[in-house]
N, C-alpha and C positions, 0 to 999 in steps of 0.2 A: 300396717297401720300403728301398731300399738296397744296398750292399753285401752278400751274405751271408760269413761267415766261412767260410774256405778255396776262396771261389769268386773272380770275378775279371772283369775284362774279357773270356774267351774262354768265359764260363758262356754257356750256349745259351737265347737271349732267350724262348723258347716255354716252359723251364723255370721262367726266372724266374716270366712270367706263371700259369703252372700253382699257383703257390708264391702268389701273393698272389693267384689268382680261386682256387681249390679247384677241389672235383672236376663243378665242372658247366661248368666252362670245357673241358674234357676233349674234346668234340665240337667247340668253336668252333675249338679248335689241336689238330686233328687228331690226337688223342690220344698225351699224352707220358709217355713211362715213365720215371716214378723211381725210381732207385736210390739204395744207399747209402745216405750222410745226408741225401740232398733224401726216402727217405723218413719221418726222422725229422723232417724239419725242418716237413714237412707236416701230420705228423702233431702237433705241439706249437701249429701255427698255430692248425690244427680247435680244437683242446682251448680254443681261447679264445676262437677267431673261428666259429668252426660252418664248413660246406662251405660257406664264400663269403660275403660280406660283408653280405647281408641285412637289411635289419631286421630287429631285434626277435631275430634267432640270437643262441642262446648258445650256449660252448662246455660239455664236459662236467667240469668238474672239480669241479663243486657246492660241498658243505660238509669234504670231506677235505683237512684240512689238511697231513697226507704228501703227500699227493699233490699239491697246491699248492707243495710244499717243494721236489719232487721235477722239477714242470715249473720251477721257475726256475731250478733249478740247469740244466736242460736246453736254458734258453731263452740260456744265458749260454753254453753249450756252441755252440751250432747260430748264434748270430746275432753279428756287432760290437756295441759296448758303444751305440752312437748309436739304435739298434734295439731290442736289452733295455731303455733307458729308456723309448721309447714304446709300448713292449708291456705293460711293470709300469703304467704310469697307466693302459693301457685296461684292465688287470683290474682295478686299484685299482676301476673304476667300474664294471667290466663283469660281474665274478665276486664281488664281494665283499669285498676282501680286507682291507676297513679293519678287517672281524671277526678274518678268519683271519691278521691280523697279529698278532693277540694270541698265540697259539703260537709260543714260543722255535724250534720244528723251522723253520716257515718264514720268519723274522728272517735264522737263519744262511743261510738260500738266495739271501737276496735281494740286489741292487746295491744299493749306498749310491747313494744321490744327494740331494742337495737335496731333489725334491720328495719321497721315501720320510722324509727326515727333516722336513720339516712334518707329514705326514701322521700320524708318531711324537707327533709333539708336539701335534698337536693330540687325538691320544686321550687324551695326557698322563697323570693317574693311574690309569686306568683300566685300563691292563697291570696283569695281574695281577703279584702278586709274582717266582713263579715265572720270567716271560719278562722282567723289569727292568732283568734286567745284558744280554741278547739286547738287549736294547732300546738299550741305550747305549752300548752296542758299534758298532753301527750308527750309533748318532749323532756315536761318538768318529771314529769313519772319516772321515766328512765334516767335521766341525769342524777337524779334526787339517790334513784339505787345505785349506778356509777359511782358516786360522790362517797357515798357511806361506807362501799367495798372495798376504795381506795384510798380513804382521807387517811387511818391510823396509819398504813403500812407508809407510805409518803413521808409525812410529818416526820414520823419515828427515824424512816431513811435518811433523811435530808438534816433536818436537827443532831441525829446521831456522827453525820458526815460533819456538817459547820463544829462541830466542839470534838473531832479527833483532829478537825484540820487547824483548830486554834490552838490545841497544842505546843509547848516552848521546850525543850530541854535546859533552858538556860532562863528559866523564870526569876521574877523579882520574891523575894520572902512572902510577901503577903498574897503572890498569886498560886506558889506551892502546892500542887493536889499532891496532900501526904498520901491520901490510899492509891492513888497512881501510882507516887513513886512506890513507896512500901513493895507494892506488887511486881514492881519492876527491878528492883535491887533484891528477894529472897534469897537469890545464890549469892549473895555476899552477908545473911547471917552469922554471926558469932555468940556461937552457946556460951562459949565460958564471959562472955560480956550481955549475954541475951540481948544481943539490937542488932538492925543493922546497919550496913555502912552505905550510906546514900552513892553511891559512883555517880547516878546519872538522876539529877529531878526531872522527874514531871510539872508543868503547871501553864494555867493560861495565860496567852499573851494577851495583854489591855489593849480595847480598840477605842478607836478614838468616835468609832461609830458603830450602830447598831447593823445596820447592814453592812451582810458578811460576803455575798455576792449579790450577783449579777446574772439574771438570766433571762436569755431571749429565745421564747419559743416562734419557728419561721413555719407558716405550717402553707404547703400548697393545698390550693381548693381546686384543684383540677377533679374530675369527677369521679376518679378510679380513688382520690384520698378520702371519702365519703365518711369511713369508718374512724380511719385517723384521725379525723377533722373534731367528731366528737368523743374519742377519747381527749385527748389533745386540751380541748374545751374543756372537761372537768379537771384534769393535773392543771393547768393554769387556775381556774377558779380555788386546787386548793392552795397552790403558790403563791397564788396572790394572799392568801390568808398568812402568811409566815410574814413578821415582821423582820427576820434576821436573812431572807432575799426582796432583793428587788426583783419583778417580773415584767417583762415585758413581754406580749401578746399581738404576733402583729400575720396576716394572713394574706397568701396573692395568688394570681394569675398572671395575668398582663402587666395590671398594675398589684400597687402594693397599697394596703388598708390596715392602718394603724389597730388592734382593738384593744389595746389595752384598757381604755375607759371603762369595758362593759368587761373585762375578766372575771369579775368575780362573783359572775352573772354566767354559770355556761349557757341558757337559756338564748339572751342576748348576745352574748357570741353566735351561737350557732343561726340566728335568724339575720346574724351582718356578715355571713360569707352569703357564696354565690357560686355553688359548686359552677365546674364547666366551665371552658372557655380555653383559651392556650395557656401555657407556662414561660414567665422570665425568672426563672431562678437568679440568675445574674442580676436582675435591679433588686431582688428581695435583699441577698448578700449586702449590695451600693446601704440600701435602706439599712438592717441591720449593724454595719458597717456604722454608719453615723448615729446610731444610738448605745457606742461603746466608749466608754468612759477609764475603765480598771481594766485593762486587756487582760491580767494576768490574775483579776477575781470574776470574769466574765465565765458564762456558760453560753456555746449557741446551741441547739438543736433544731437543726435544719427537716422537719419533717416532709418527704417528698420522694419522686420514684422518679426523680432522677429525668425524667425525658423533658428537656431544655429544647423548649421553641427561642431560646434566643442565641449568644453565641458561645459557643459551651466554650471555647477559650478564656474568654472574658470572667464564666462562672468561675472558671479553675481557678484563675488567676486572682479573683474574689477572695476566694476561699486560702489559697494559700496565702495571704497577705494577712489573712485573720489570724493563722494560725504562727504567723513569722512576728507579729505582735505580741504573742501571747496570751491569744483565746483559745481555749480549748471549745473544739467544734467533733460536732459528731452529724452525722447523716444516719436518721431512720427511715428505711425507705417505707415501712411501716408502722404504725402503733395499733393495733389491730391482734384481735383470736383468730382470723384468718388463716396464718400460716406466712410462708413465701410470696412475694408478690409479683408481679410482672414489673423489674425495672430496666433501667436503660445502664447495660454491664462495662456498656465504654466509659459512661460518665462517673461511676460508681467506682470504678478502676483507678481511673484519673483523678479522682477525691483522695483514695487512698493515697495515692504516690505522692500526696502534697501534705499527707498526717490527717486527713479528714477518715475516720475509720468509718463505712458503712455497711448497716446491716437494720435486716426486719427483728422489730423487739416487741414483745405481748406486752398489757398494761399490767400482768402482775409481776414484770421484773423490771420496769419503768422507774419507780422507786432507788430500786438499790443502782439501775443507771446511771439514774441523777447523782446517788452516795458515791459512785466511782468518779465521777465526771467533777464533782466538788472537792474530793479531794487530789484531784490530779493525777489517777492513777490511769495504768495503759489500759485504753479505753477498746483494744484488739485480743487482748490480753484477757480483759473481762468478761469482752464475749466470747471468747474460744472457751473460758473457763464454765460455762453455762452452753454449750452446748450449739452456741448462736454463729454460723457460718458467715465470714464477712467476705464484703471484696476487697481484689489481690490488686495489687499496683500492674501484674501480670495481664491482670484481665480475667 
């Protein structure tokens, strides 16, 4: 169970076991007398898990929303955050909290975390109007924390990649980067003349537009992709804040919805999706293809487990056409911390065969992935260098 709040290394071992095992363990432990906060800890554990961990036992919270709200407040008072999150997840499955989350009193008592956000996103449009603002506050707490964690790294990676890709070895005199030029030619230093012979000039090409790259985030909103949708919405907001890239955000199931106008606010994006339903990747790629105006300056990120409900051959053909036109396309099987996802290996292999690498990516690596894509590096090699297993053309 981990360390309980207010306790520490000095907490009696028998008391710990009594809290974990419940009343049935009294005799085996020699009769442990609980006192103070331990009594209330035992009560909130019993309400969730019953008297012990026997299969099929249930707590006594029932369907009372005020009681659940009070219970959620109690577990935050008596247990550390790591234990609270485990208990919240257990409560969702054991006590039917999916339904109870529709009540604002209970949502206000919940400790916000990614698991809760994915649950709220899953509930989506069935959240009643009187609960919606409370739900949005819960979601915003988590997305703000994620954006704070990921923004700086994303901005640095993307702007750095754009800067490197803008460099040219045939710059006009006014565009020469003398620091980079000297560093690139140090081996041509002439001691007798105390000078460097610049055999290779480094500079910046002049651009007629501030927008250097077009980015399309194409996100599968099937229920299995909930965590990926949350992270993608946060990255979309960060990218939308950069004037050097033009970012579009598209979500799809069997229909395609363009949420670009809502992209600067992840909460608006998340409450604009509808998790569940079928999947038509072919249709989503066709829509994305219509957004492409500068193929060689465009990066398309397809975030999907590739369980295509439409015509798979047409999906692959669309992807191949995008690659042939010069678009950099990558298929992320998941954008999450959850590890290797379940995905359609046959479709992943088919995409790899037409030049679309397919692999899962953690949020912490996503900024560097975007940098590699902007610089048009080999994304398969990038994945391999980071220990990521990619789908292969031979399946």
